[in-house]
C-alpha angles and dihedrals in degrees: 000000000000093000098037092107092053099051122085118239115263113268114224122201115267093248090066087076094057115118097236091055093048090052091049092050091047091050091053095044100115092193089072094049127101116240090258092051090047091051091049090048090051091050093048092046091050092048091050091049091052091049091051091048091051092049092050089051091051090051092049091050092048092050092048091048090051090050090050092050092048094049092044092053092048093048092049091053089056095202100112133059121246089254093051092049091050092049095045092046096044093237135115125271088241090057091052091047090051091052090046090052091051090051093052091048093048108028 
C-alpha cells in the first residue's frame, strides 16, 4: 500500500479488450449471478473438476501400464542389466526390480 502510488498499473494484453472476452468474463462473474445460477455454476465446475481428475488418473494408469510392458519385455529378453533397463525405460531401478519380482512369482 505504501508504494502503490509509485508502481505502474498492470498492462494487460490488447486481446483482453476484445468483445468476446469481455462477454465471457461477464458471464462467469459470479457476483452478478442469482443464488440459483451460482449453485448451478458450482455444480458444473465441480463436475468438470472431477472429470479432469478422472482423465488424469486414466492417463497415469496408461503410462504406468506402458512402463510395465516395456520393462517386462526387456526383462524377458535378458540381454540388459537392471540398471540399463531402468535407464532405457525412464523408470527407477526399484520399479524394475518390482516387475522382476512379479515375473518370478507369476511365470
